[in-house]
LOMI-43729 format. One record per residue (C-alpha): x, y, z. Coordinates in Angstrom, 3 decimals. Example, Ala and Ser with C-alpha at 12.3 -4.5 7.8 and 13.67 -1.06 7.14 Angstrom:
PT,c1,c2,c3
PT,12.300,-4.500,7.800
PT,13.670,-1.060,7.140
This chain:
PT,c1,c2,c3
PT,0.000,0.000,0.000
PT,1.429,3.387,-0.902
PT,1.350,6.502,1.272
PT,-1.133,8.326,-1.008
PT,-3.948,5.963,0.022
PT,-3.547,6.621,3.756
PT,-6.037,8.896,5.424
PT,-4.412,11.987,6.814
PT,-5.870,14.334,9.384
PT,-5.552,18.079,9.213
PT,-3.886,19.849,12.140
PT,-7.337,20.956,13.336
PT,-8.651,17.383,13.188
PT,-5.606,16.175,15.098
PT,-6.264,18.811,17.745
PT,-9.880,17.645,18.118
PT,-8.814,14.032,18.576
PT,-6.488,14.941,21.415
PT,-8.931,17.340,23.094
PT,-11.865,15.408,24.553
PT,-13.495,18.488,26.152
PT,-15.464,19.344,22.984
PT,-17.122,15.927,23.076
PT,-18.005,16.276,26.757
PT,-19.418,19.730,26.020
PT,-21.547,18.319,23.182
PT,-22.840,15.562,25.447
PT,-23.659,18.116,28.157
PT,-25.603,20.242,25.694
PT,-27.559,17.221,24.441
PT,-28.405,16.280,28.039
PT,-29.769,19.793,28.680
PT,-31.867,19.563,25.521
PT,-33.173,16.174,26.669
PT,-34.184,17.717,30.008
PT,-35.987,20.524,28.142
PT,-37.843,17.952,26.058
PT,-38.874,16.244,29.307
PT,-40.359,19.507,30.578
PT,-42.135,19.990,27.246
PT,-43.548,16.455,27.464
PT,-44.922,17.136,30.951
PT,-46.629,20.303,29.705
PT,-48.059,18.460,26.720
PT,-49.342,15.737,29.026
PT,-51.169,18.328,31.132
PT,-52.829,19.758,28.023
PT,-53.838,16.291,26.836
PT,-55.276,15.392,30.239
PT,-57.477,18.506,30.146
PT,-58.654,17.492,26.675
PT,-59.014,13.856,27.713
PT,-62.739,13.759,27.024
PT,-62.086,14.514,23.374
PT,-59.266,12.016,22.869
PT,-59.085,8.232,22.779
PT,-57.901,6.892,26.172
PT,-54.903,5.247,24.481
PT,-53.406,8.694,23.896
PT,-52.809,9.140,27.634
PT,-51.681,5.542,28.220
PT,-48.617,5.604,25.971
PT,-45.414,6.950,27.443
PT,-43.160,9.522,25.858
PT,-39.950,8.602,24.103
PT,-36.901,10.720,23.332
PT,-34.936,9.390,20.375
PT,-31.313,10.334,19.851
PT,-29.271,10.133,16.697
PT,-25.992,11.348,15.315
PT,-26.641,12.011,11.643
PT,-29.523,14.279,10.677
PT,-28.013,16.402,7.914
PT,-24.661,15.457,9.433
PT,-25.568,16.647,12.931
PT,-26.692,15.038,16.198
PT,-30.379,15.279,17.104
PT,-33.006,14.559,19.748
PT,-36.714,14.027,18.994
PT,-39.604,13.930,21.477
PT,-42.203,11.393,20.398
PT,-45.337,12.278,22.366
PT,-48.153,11.459,22.155
PT,-47.263,8.151,20.555
PT,-50.757,7.134,19.503
PT,-51.790,7.885,15.921
PT,-54.983,5.933,15.162
C-alpha cells in the first residue's frame, strides 16, 4: 500500500482528537436539551389530560420517548415522540 492511500488528518482534526473536552461539552448540551424535552412532554401531558374527554384513552396511556441520533443532515439530534398514539 502506498502513502497516497492513507487517510491523513488536518492539524485541526488532530487537535480535536487529542482534546476530549469538545465531546463532553456536546454531550452536556444534548443532556440539557433532553431535560428541556422532558419539561415539554410534561406540559403536553397536562394539556392532553385537560382534553381527555375529546381524545381516545390510548393517547394518555402511551409513554413519551426521546430518540437520539448522530446524523440528521450530518448533525446530532433529539426528537420527542409524544403522544405516541396515531390511530
